ROSE-4610 file (N, C-alpha, C; in Angstrom, 1 decimal, always signed):
// ROSE-4610
residu = [M/M/M/Y/Y/Y/K/K/K/L/L/L/Y/Y/Y/K/K/K/S/S/S/E/E/E/N/N/N/T/T/T/Y/Y/Y/S/S/S/L/L/L/Q/Q/Q/T/T/T/G/G/G/G/G/G/T/T/T/S/S/S/I/I/I/P/P/P/V/V/V/D/D/D/P/P/P/A/A/A/N/N/N/S/S/S/D/D/D/Y/Y/Y/Q/Q/Q/Q/Q/Q/F/F/F/I/I/I/K/K/K/D/D/D/V/V/V/A/A/A/E/E/E/Q/Q/Q/G/G/G/Y/Y/Y/D/D/D/I/I/I/V/V/V/E/E/E/G/G/G/P/P/P/D/D/D/V/V/V/V/V/V/Q/Q/Q/P/P/P/S/S/S/Y/Y/Y/A/A/A/E/E/E/L/L/L/R/R/R/A/A/A/P/P/P/E/E/E/Y/Y/Y/P/P/P/P/P/P/I/I/I/A/A/A/D/D/D/Q/Q/Q/L/L/L/D/D/D/K/K/K/I/I/I/Y/Y/Y/H/H/H/S/S/S/G/G/G/V/V/V/A/A/A/A/A/A/W/W/W/K/K/K/A/A/A/E/E/E/I/I/I/K/K/K/E/E/E/I/I/I/K/K/K/D/D/D/K/K/K/Y/Y/Y/P/P/P/K/K/K/A/A/A/I/I/I/T/T/T/G/G/G/R/R/R/T/T/T/D/D/D/I/I/I/A/A/A/P/P/P/L/L/L/P/P/P/E/E/E/W/W/W/L/L/L/Y/Y/Y/A/A/A/A/A/A/V/V/V/D/D/D/N/N/N/Y/Y/Y/R/R/R/F/F/F/N/N/N/Q/Q/Q/Q/Q/Q/L/L/L/R/R/R/A/A/A/Y/Y/Y/V/V/V/V/V/V/A/A/A/S/S/S/E/E/E/R/R/R/L/L/L/A/A/A/Q/Q/Q/H/H/H/Q/Q/Q/L/L/L/S/S/S/T/T/T/T/T/T/Q/Q/Q/E/E/E/R/R/R/I/I/I/V/V/V/E/E/E/E/E/E/F/F/F/T/T/T/I/I/I/N/N/N/G/G/G/V/V/V/I/I/I/E/E/E/T/T/T/V/V/V/E/E/E/T/T/T/Q/Q/Q/S/S/S/F/F/F/I/I/I/Q/Q/Q/G/G/G/L/L/L/P/P/P/S/S/S/D/D/D/D/D/D/P/P/P/R/R/R/V/V/V/I/I/I/E/E/E/D/D/D/D/D/D/A/A/A/E/E/E/R/R/R/A/A/A/A/A/A/A/A/A/Q/Q/Q/T/T/T/V/V/V/V/V/V/D/D/D/N/N/N/T/T/T/P/P/P/Q/Q/Q/N/N/N/V/V/V/K/K/K/D/D/D/S/S/S/I/I/I/N/N/N/N/N/N]
num = [1/1/1/2/2/2/3/3/3/4/4/4/5/5/5/6/6/6/7/7/7/8/8/8/9/9/9/10/10/10/11/11/11/12/12/12/13/13/13/14/14/14/15/15/15/16/16/16/17/17/17/18/18/18/19/19/19/20/20/20/21/21/21/22/22/22/23/23/23/24/24/24/25/25/25/26/26/26/27/27/27/28/28/28/29/29/29/30/30/30/31/31/31/32/32/32/33/33/33/34/34/34/35/35/35/36/36/36/37/37/37/38/38/38/39/39/39/40/40/40/41/41/41/42/42/42/43/43/43/44/44/44/45/45/45/46/46/46/47/47/47/48/48/48/49/49/49/50/50/50/51/51/51/52/52/52/53/53/53/54/54/54/55/55/55/56/56/56/57/57/57/58/58/58/59/59/59/60/60/60/61/61/61/62/62/62/63/63/63/64/64/64/65/65/65/66/66/66/67/67/67/68/68/68/69/69/69/70/70/70/71/71/71/72/72/72/73/73/73/74/74/74/75/75/75/76/76/76/77/77/77/78/78/78/79/79/79/80/80/80/81/81/81/82/82/82/83/83/83/84/84/84/85/85/85/86/86/86/87/87/87/88/88/88/89/89/89/90/90/90/91/91/91/92/92/92/93/93/93/94/94/94/95/95/95/96/96/96/97/97/97/98/98/98/99/99/99/100/100/100/101/101/101/102/102/102/103/103/103/104/104/104/105/105/105/106/106/106/107/107/107/108/108/108/109/109/109/110/110/110/111/111/111/112/112/112/113/113/113/114/114/114/115/115/115/116/116/116/117/117/117/118/118/118/119/119/119/120/120/120/121/121/121/122/122/122/123/123/123/124/124/124/125/125/125/126/126/126/127/127/127/128/128/128/129/129/129/130/130/130/131/131/131/132/132/132/133/133/133/134/134/134/135/135/135/136/136/136/137/137/137/138/138/138/139/139/139/140/140/140/141/141/141/142/142/142/143/143/143/144/144/144/145/145/145/146/146/146/147/147/147/148/148/148/149/149/149/150/150/150/151/151/151/152/152/152/153/153/153/154/154/154/155/155/155/156/156/156/157/157/157/158/158/158/159/159/159/160/160/160/161/161/161/162/162/162/163/163/163/164/164/164/165/165/165/166/166/166/167/167/167/168/168/168/169/169/169/170/170/170/171/171/171/172/172/172/173/173/173/174/174/174/175/175/175/176/176/176/177/177/177/178/178/178/179/179/179/180/180/180/181/181/181/182/182/182/183/183/183/184/184/184/185/185/185/186/186/186/187/187/187/188/188/188/189/189/189/190/190/190/191/191/191/192/192/192/193/193/193/194/194/194/195/195/195/196/196/196/197/197/197/198/198/198/199/199/199]
x = [+49.0/+50.3/+51.1/+51.5/+51.7/+53.5/+54.5/+56.0/+56.4/+57.0/+57.4/+58.9/+59.1/+60.5/+61.0/+62.3/+62.5/+63.8/+64.0/+64.8/+65.1/+66.5/+66.8/+65.7/+64.8/+63.8/+62.5/+62.5/+60.8/+60.9/+59.6/+58.9/+58.3/+58.0/+56.9/+56.3/+55.5/+54.7/+54.2/+54.6/+53.9/+52.9/+52.0/+51.4/+50.6/+51.0/+50.9/+51.8/+52.7/+53.8/+53.3/+51.8/+51.2/+52.1/+52.4/+53.4/+52.0/+52.1/+51.5/+52.1/+51.6/+52.6/+51.7/+52.7/+52.4/+51.9/+50.7/+50.2/+48.8/+48.1/+47.2/+46.1/+46.3/+45.1/+44.8/+46.2/+45.8/+44.8/+43.7/+42.7/+43.3/+44.3/+45.3/+45.7/+46.7/+47.0/+46.3/+44.7/+44.1/+43.4/+43.5/+42.9/+44.0/+44.7/+46.2/+46.2/+46.1/+45.7/+44.5/+43.4/+42.5/+42.5/+43.2/+43.7/+44.6/+45.2/+46.2/+45.6/+44.6/+43.7/+42.9/+42.3/+41.7/+42.2/+43.4/+43.7/+44.9/+45.6/+46.8/+48.1/+49.1/+50.5/+51.2/+50.3/+51.0/+51.1/+50.3/+49.9/+50.9/+52.0/+53.2/+54.3/+55.2/+56.2/+57.5/+58.5/+59.2/+59.9/+60.7/+61.6/+62.9/+63.3/+64.6/+66.2/+66.7/+68.1/+69.4/+70.0/+71.0/+72.2/+72.7/+73.9/+75.2/+76.0/+77.3/+78.3/+79.2/+79.8/+81.1/+82.2/+83.3/+84.0/+84.0/+84.8/+84.9/+83.1/+82.4/+83.1/+82.9/+83.0/+84.5/+85.3/+86.7/+87.9/+86.8/+87.4/+87.7/+86.6/+86.8/+87.8/+88.2/+89.2/+90.8/+90.8/+92.7/+92.7/+94.0/+94.8/+94.9/+94.9/+95.5/+96.7/+96.7/+98.1/+99.4/+99.4/+100.7/+101.1/+100.2/+100.4/+100.6/+100.0/+100.6/+101.7/+102.0/+103.7/+104.7/+104.0/+105.1/+105.2/+104.4/+104.1/+105.2/+104.9/+106.2/+107.8/+107.8/+108.9/+109.7/+108.7/+109.3/+109.8/+108.3/+108.4/+108.5/+108.3/+108.5/+106.9/+107.4/+106.1/+105.5/+106.2/+105.5/+104.3/+105.1/+104.2/+103.0/+103.4/+102.1/+101.0/+101.6/+100.5/+99.7/+100.0/+99.9/+98.5/+98.8/+97.8/+96.4/+97.1/+96.0/+95.3/+96.0/+95.2/+94.3/+94.5/+93.3/+92.2/+92.2/+91.0/+90.3/+91.0/+90.6/+89.9/+90.4/+90.0/+88.5/+88.5/+87.2/+86.1/+86.5/+85.5/+86.0/+85.5/+85.5/+85.1/+85.8/+85.0/+83.5/+83.6/+82.0/+81.3/+81.5/+80.2/+80.2/+79.0/+79.1/+77.9/+77.5/+76.6/+75.0/+74.1/+72.7/+71.5/+70.1/+69.5/+68.3/+68.3/+67.2/+66.2/+65.1/+63.9/+63.9/+63.6/+63.5/+62.5/+62.1/+60.6/+60.0/+58.5/+57.8/+57.8/+57.9/+58.1/+56.8/+57.3/+56.4/+55.3/+55.3/+54.1/+53.6/+53.5/+52.3/+51.6/+52.4/+51.4/+50.4/+51.2/+50.2/+49.2/+49.4/+48.3/+47.4/+47.7/+46.8/+45.7/+46.8/+46.2/+44.9/+44.8/+44.2/+43.0/+43.5/+42.1/+41.1/+41.7/+40.9/+40.0/+40.6/+40.2/+39.2/+39.4/+38.2/+36.9/+37.2/+36.5/+35.4/+36.2/+35.6/+34.4/+34.9/+34.4/+33.2/+33.1/+32.5/+31.1/+31.7/+30.6/+29.6/+30.7/+29.9/+28.8/+29.3/+28.5/+27.3/+27.4/+26.0/+25.4/+26.1/+24.9/+24.6/+25.2/+24.7/+23.4/+23.3/+22.4/+21.2/+21.5/+20.1/+19.3/+20.2/+20.0/+19.4/+19.2/+18.8/+17.3/+17.3/+15.6/+14.8/+13.8/+12.6/+12.0/+11.9/+11.6/+10.1/+10.3/+9.0/+7.7/+8.4/+7.3/+7.2/+7.6/+7.1/+6.3/+5.3/+4.7/+5.2/+5.4/+5.9/+4.8/+5.2/+4.3/+4.5/+3.3/+3.7/+3.8/+5.1/+5.1/+5.3/+4.7/+4.0/+5.2/+5.7/+6.5/+6.1/+6.1/+5.5/+6.9/+6.5/+7.4/+6.8/+7.6/+6.8/+7.7/+7.5/+8.0/+7.2/+8.1/+7.2/+5.9/+5.5/+4.5/+3.7/+3.6/+2.7/+3.5/+2.0/+2.4/+2.7/+3.4/+3.3/+3.4/+3.1/+3.3/+3.7/+5.0/+5.2/+5.6/+5.1/+5.0/+6.8/+7.2/+8.7/+8.7/+7.8/+7.8/+6.3/+6.0/+4.9/+4.5/+3.1/+2.4/+2.4/+3.8/+3.4/+3.1/+2.1/+1.4/+2.3/+3.1/+4.1/+2.9/+4.0/+3.3/+3.7/+2.7/+2.5/+3.9/+4.7/+5.7/+6.2/+5.1/+5.2/+5.0/+5.2/+4.9/+5.9/+6.8/+7.8/+8.7/+8.0/+9.0/+9.5/+8.7/+9.4/+10.4/+10.1/+11.4/+12.5/+12.1/+13.6/+14.3/+13.2/+13.7/+14.6/+14.1/+14.8/+16.0/+15.8/+17.2/+18.7/+18.4/+18.9/+19.5/+18.4/+18.6/+20.2/+19.5/+20.7/+22.0/+22.2/+23.2/+23.9/+23.4/+24.0/+24.3/+23.7/+24.1/+25.4/+25.4/+26.5/+27.9/+27.9/+28.6/+29.2/+28.1/+28.3/+29.3/+29.1/+29.6/+30.7/+31.2/+32.5/+33.4/+33.0/+33.5/+34.8/+36.3/+37.0/+36.5/+37.2/+36.4/+37.4/+38.9/+39.4/+38.6/+38.2/+37.1/+35.9/+35.0/+34.2/+34.8/+35.6/+36.4/+36.3/+36.8/+37.0/+35.6/+34.6/+33.3/+33.4/+33.5/+33.3/+34.2/+35.5/+36.7/+36.7]
y = [-15.4/-14.9/-15.8/-15.1/-15.7/-15.2/-15.8/-15.7/-16.0/-15.1/-15.4/-15.8/-16.8/-16.7/-16.9/-16.5/-15.8/-17.0/-17.4/-18.1/-17.9/-17.3/-16.7/-14.8/-15.3/-14.5/-15.1/-16.3/-17.1/-16.8/-16.4/-16.4/-17.7/-18.1/-19.0/-18.4/-19.1/-18.7/-19.3/-19.8/-20.3/-20.1/-20.5/-20.2/-21.5/-21.4/-22.4/-23.9/-23.8/-25.0/-25.6/-24.8/-24.8/-24.3/-24.9/-24.1/-23.7/-22.1/-22.1/-21.1/-21.8/-21.1/-19.8/-18.5/-17.6/-17.7/-18.1/-18.1/-17.7/-16.4/-15.9/-17.3/-17.7/-19.0/-19.5/-20.0/-20.6/-20.4/-21.2/-20.1/-19.6/-20.8/-20.4/-18.9/-18.6/-17.6/-16.0/-16.4/-15.5/-15.3/-16.1/-16.0/-14.9/-15.6/-14.7/-13.1/-13.0/-11.4/-11.1/-11.4/-11.0/-10.8/-11.7/-11.3/-9.8/-10.2/-9.0/-7.8/-7.5/-6.6/-6.3/-7.1/-7.0/-6.3/-7.2/-7.2/-6.3/-6.0/-5.3/-5.9/-5.2/-5.7/-6.7/-6.0/-7.0/-8.5/-8.8/-10.3/-10.9/-10.5/-11.1/-10.3/-11.6/-11.3/-11.5/-10.2/-10.8/-11.7/-11.8/-12.9/-13.1/-13.9/-13.8/-13.6/-12.4/-12.2/-12.7/-13.3/-13.7/-13.2/-12.7/-11.7/-12.4/-12.6/-13.3/-12.6/-13.5/-13.5/-12.5/-12.1/-11.8/-12.7/-14.1/-15.1/-15.9/-15.2/-16.1/-14.8/-13.2/-12.3/-12.4/-12.4/-12.7/-13.6/-15.0/-15.9/-15.7/-15.3/-15.1/-14.0/-13.4/-12.1/-12.6/-13.8/-14.1/-14.3/-14.2/-14.6/-16.6/-17.2/-18.6/-18.7/-19.7/-20.0/-19.5/-20.3/-20.2/-18.6/-18.0/-16.4/-16.2/-16.3/-15.7/-15.6/-17.3/-17.8/-17.0/-17.1/-16.2/-14.6/-14.2/-12.5/-12.3/-13.4/-13.6/-13.3/-14.5/-14.8/-13.5/-13.1/-12.0/-10.5/-10.2/-9.1/-8.5/-10.1/-10.1/-10.2/-10.5/-10.9/-9.6/-8.5/-6.9/-6.7/-6.7/-6.7/-7.4/-8.9/-9.7/-9.3/-9.3/-8.4/-7.3/-6.6/-5.1/-5.4/-6.6/-7.0/-7.8/-8.6/-9.4/-8.4/-7.3/-6.2/-5.6/-5.4/-4.3/-5.4/-6.6/-7.5/-7.7/-7.8/-7.9/-6.6/-5.3/-4.1/-3.5/-4.5/-4.0/-5.3/-6.1/-7.1/-7.8/-6.5/-6.5/-8.1/-8.5/-9.2/-9.1/-7.6/-7.2/-7.7/-8.1/-8.5/-9.8/-10.5/-11.6/-12.9/-11.9/-12.8/-12.7/-12.5/-12.4/-12.8/-12.5/-13.0/-11.9/-11.2/-9.7/-10.4/-9.5/-9.6/-8.7/-8.9/-8.1/-7.3/-6.4/-5.6/-6.2/-6.4/-7.0/-6.6/-7.2/-7.4/-6.4/-5.7/-4.7/-5.3/-6.6/-7.6/-7.4/-8.0/-7.9/-6.7/-5.1/-4.4/-4.1/-4.5/-4.1/-5.1/-6.8/-7.3/-7.3/-6.7/-6.1/-4.9/-3.9/-2.4/-3.0/-4.3/-4.6/-5.3/-5.8/-6.7/-5.6/-4.4/-3.6/-2.6/-2.4/-1.9/-2.7/-3.8/-5.2/-5.1/-5.1/-5.1/-4.0/-2.7/-1.7/-1.4/-1.7/-1.9/-2.5/-3.7/-4.6/-4.1/-3.5/-3.1/-1.9/-1.1/+0.1/+0.0/-1.0/-1.8/-2.3/-3.0/-3.7/-2.4/-1.4/-0.2/+0.7/+0.7/+1.8/+0.9/-0.6/-1.2/-1.4/-1.3/-1.3/-0.2/+1.2/+2.6/+2.7/+2.1/+2.4/+1.5/+0.5/+0.0/+1.0/+0.6/+1.5/+1.7/+2.9/+3.1/+2.5/+2.0/+1.7/+2.6/+3.4/+4.8/+5.7/+5.3/+6.0/+5.7/+6.3/+5.7/+5.7/+5.1/+4.8/+4.7/+6.0/+6.1/+5.0/+5.1/+3.7/+4.7/+3.5/+5.0/+3.9/+4.8/+3.4/+3.9/+3.7/+4.5/+3.7/+4.2/+4.2/+3.5/+3.0/+2.6/+2.1/+2.8/+2.6/+1.5/+0.2/-0.8/-1.3/-1.0/-1.0/-0.5/+0.7/+1.7/+1.4/+0.3/+0.6/+0.7/+1.2/+2.2/+0.9/+0.6/-0.4/+0.1/+0.1/+0.6/-0.3/-0.2/-1.0/-0.4/-0.9/-0.7/-0.6/+0.0/+0.3/-0.1/+0.5/+1.0/+0.6/+0.2/+0.1/+0.5/+0.7/+1.1/+0.5/+1.0/+0.5/+1.3/+1.5/+2.1/+2.5/+3.2/+3.4/+3.1/+2.7/+2.2/+3.1/+2.8/+4.0/+3.8/+4.7/+4.9/+4.2/+3.9/+3.0/+1.6/+1.2/-0.1/-1.1/-1.8/-2.2/-2.9/-3.1/-3.0/-1.8/-0.4/+0.4/+1.0/+0.5/+1.0/+0.5/-0.9/-2.1/-1.3/-0.9/-0.3/+0.6/+1.8/+2.8/+2.9/+2.0/+1.5/+1.0/+0.0/-0.6/+0.4/+1.4/+2.4/+3.4/+3.9/+4.4/+4.3/+2.9/+2.1/+1.8/+1.9/+1.3/+3.2/+4.3/+5.4/+6.0/+5.4/+5.7/+4.7/+3.5/+3.1/+3.7/+4.2/+5.1/+6.0/+7.1/+8.5/+8.0/+7.0/+6.7/+6.2/+5.5/+5.2/+6.1/+6.1/+6.6/+6.7/+8.1/+8.5/+7.7/+7.3/+6.5/+5.2/+4.5/+3.4/+3.4/+4.8/+5.2/+5.3/+5.9/+6.5/+4.9/+3.8/+2.8/+2.0/+2.2/+1.8/+2.3/+3.7/+4.6/+4.4/+3.8/+4.0/+2.5]
z = [+11.4/+11.0/+9.8/+8.7/+7.6/+7.9/+7.0/+6.9/+5.5/+5.2/+4.2/+3.7/+2.7/+2.3/+0.7/+0.9/-0.8/-0.7/-2.1/-2.7/-3.7/-4.2/-5.6/-5.6/-6.9/-7.1/-7.1/-6.1/-5.6/-4.1/-4.3/-2.7/-2.6/-1.2/-0.6/+0.6/+1.1/+2.1/+2.9/+4.3/+5.0/+6.4/+6.9/+7.7/+8.5/+10.1/+11.0/+10.3/+9.7/+9.3/+7.6/+7.2/+5.9/+4.9/+3.9/+2.8/+1.5/+1.5/+0.4/-0.9/-1.9/-3.3/-3.7/-4.0/-4.2/-5.5/-6.2/-7.0/-7.0/-7.8/-7.8/-8.3/-8.8/-8.9/-7.8/-6.7/-5.9/-4.9/-4.3/-3.4/-1.7/-1.3/-0.1/-0.3/-1.3/-1.8/-1.6/-2.4/-2.4/-1.1/-0.2/+0.7/+1.6/+1.7/+1.8/+2.2/+1.0/+0.1/+0.9/+0.8/+1.4/+2.9/+3.9/+5.1/+5.5/+4.5/+4.5/+4.3/+3.2/+3.2/+4.4/+5.0/+6.1/+7.5/+7.6/+9.0/+8.9/+7.6/+7.6/+7.5/+7.7/+7.0/+8.1/+9.3/+10.3/+10.5/+9.9/+9.7/+9.0/+8.7/+7.5/+7.8/+7.8/+8.5/+6.9/+7.0/+5.8/+5.6/+4.5/+4.5/+5.3/+5.8/+6.6/+5.9/+6.1/+5.3/+6.8/+6.2/+6.6/+6.5/+7.8/+7.2/+7.3/+6.9/+7.2/+8.5/+8.9/+10.2/+9.6/+10.2/+10.0/+9.3/+9.9/+9.3/+7.7/+7.5/+6.4/+5.1/+5.5/+5.2/+4.8/+5.8/+5.4/+4.3/+4.4/+3.9/+2.1/+1.9/+0.1/+0.1/+0.8/+0.1/+0.8/+1.8/+1.8/+0.4/+0.4/-0.7/-0.5/-1.6/-1.6/-0.4/+0.4/+1.2/+0.5/-0.6/-1.5/-1.8/-2.2/-2.6/-1.2/+0.1/+1.2/+1.9/+1.9/+1.9/+0.9/-0.4/-1.6/-0.9/-0.5/+0.0/+1.2/+2.2/+3.3/+2.7/+2.0/+1.3/+0.7/-0.3/-1.4/-0.5/+0.3/+0.7/+2.4/+3.1/+4.7/+5.2/+6.5/+7.3/+7.5/+8.0/+8.1/+6.6/+5.6/+4.3/+4.3/+4.7/+4.8/+5.9/+6.7/+8.0/+7.6/+7.0/+6.4/+5.6/+4.7/+3.5/+4.4/+5.4/+6.0/+7.0/+7.5/+8.5/+7.8/+6.5/+5.8/+5.8/+5.6/+5.6/+6.8/+8.0/+9.3/+9.7/+9.4/+9.6/+8.8/+7.9/+7.0/+7.2/+7.8/+8.5/+9.9/+10.8/+12.7/+12.9/+14.0/+14.7/+15.4/+15.4/+16.0/+15.1/+13.7/+13.0/+12.8/+13.8/+14.3/+13.7/+12.7/+11.9/+12.3/+11.7/+12.1/+11.4/+11.8/+10.8/+10.9/+9.7/+10.1/+8.8/+9.2/+8.4/+7.5/+6.2/+4.9/+4.8/+4.0/+4.5/+3.5/+3.2/+2.8/+0.9/+0.2/-1.4/-2.0/-2.9/-3.6/-4.1/-5.0/-5.2/-4.2/-2.9/-2.3/-1.9/-1.7/-1.9/-2.7/-4.4/-5.3/-5.6/-4.9/-5.1/-3.6/-3.0/-1.5/-2.0/-3.0/-3.7/-4.6/-5.2/-6.4/-6.0/-5.2/-3.9/-3.5/-3.0/-2.3/-2.9/-4.8/-5.9/-6.3/-6.3/-6.7/-5.9/-5.1/-3.7/-3.6/-3.8/-3.6/-5.1/-6.4/-7.2/-7.5/-7.1/-6.5/-5.7/-4.7/-3.8/-4.2/-5.2/-5.9/-6.7/-7.6/-8.8/-8.3/-7.0/-6.5/-5.9/-5.1/-4.5/-5.7/-6.7/-7.5/-8.7/-8.4/-9.3/-8.0/-6.9/-5.6/-5.7/-5.7/-6.1/-7.1/-8.4/-9.6/-9.7/-8.6/-8.5/-7.7/-8.5/-7.8/-6.6/-6.0/-5.0/-4.1/-3.2/-2.7/-2.3/-2.0/-1.3/-2.4/-3.7/-4.6/-5.8/-6.2/-7.2/-8.4/-9.3/-10.4/-11.6/-12.5/-14.2/-14.8/-15.4/-16.6/-18.0/-18.5/-20.1/-21.0/-21.6/-23.0/-24.1/-25.1/-26.2/-27.5/-28.4/-29.7/-30.9/-31.6/-32.6/-33.5/-34.7/-36.3/-37.2/-37.1/-37.6/-39.1/-40.4/-41.7/-41.9/-41.6/-41.4/-40.3/-39.4/-38.5/-37.1/-36.6/-35.2/-34.2/-33.5/-32.5/-31.2/-30.0/-28.9/-27.8/-26.9/-26.1/-24.7/-23.3/-21.9/-21.8/-21.7/-21.2/-19.6/-18.8/-17.2/-17.4/-16.0/-15.6/-14.5/-14.6/-12.9/-12.0/-10.7/-9.7/-8.6/-8.1/-7.1/-5.4/-5.4/-4.0/-2.4/-1.6/-0.6/+0.7/+1.5/+2.7/+3.4/+3.8/+4.5/+5.8/+6.6/+7.4/+7.5/+6.1/+6.0/+5.6/+6.5/+6.9/+5.8/+4.5/+3.2/+2.8/+2.8/+2.8/+3.8/+4.9/+6.0/+5.8/+5.5/+4.8/+3.5/+2.7/+1.5/+1.2/+2.4/+2.5/+3.6/+4.3/+4.9/+4.2/+3.0/+1.9/+1.2/+0.9/+0.0/+0.8/+1.8/+2.8/+2.9/+3.3/+2.9/+1.5/+0.8/-0.6/-1.5/-0.9/-1.1/-0.4/+0.8/+1.8/+1.1/+0.6/-0.3/-1.2/-2.3/-3.2/-2.8/-1.8/-1.1/-1.1/-0.5/-0.1/-0.9/-2.1/-3.6/-4.1/-3.5/-4.3/-5.5/-6.0/-7.4/-8.4/-8.6/-9.3/-9.7/-8.6/-8.8/-9.5/-9.2/-10.3/-11.5/-11.7/-13.0/-14.1/-13.3/-13.9/-14.5/-14.3/-14.6/-15.7/-16.1/-17.4/-18.5/-18.1/-19.2/-19.6]
């Protein structure tokens, strides 16, 4: 469980009594983002928001004592009571003061979204590279290309011959399973992640 704290516009983070700076370069912070991405936002509690009591809300609105006495002297007790009653009515004694939990900040959602995006991108690249590898059950034909350099024809083998293995070979079975898993990753990758590679 993680707890966010806020002072002014600065956030800090604690877990199990350990303080973690909100710094993307910090490994504990990176672990925090990973934990939230994998386990959900329920493991984070927003910062405390202390709601003031009626007495704390009234105090700054009361005129200074000298002004109150002047009001009584010039306008009478009834006028003074009316002015004070407005403040008391504005902040009734039912406002006892409490501590609420603020919602999670937007930067946390953005950091988790970014982490998930990068994880999907990494998995997509690895899966695509796996699918691009030669399929062990298929025979790969030899390919030779010819180049002319300074009037001399040279040949270069760009793909060597590889004999396909029988379908019951354990290497083929493992290869097919890995390829199926890689294809599932590719199929389930959101389009915006795939597009980010091409852009």
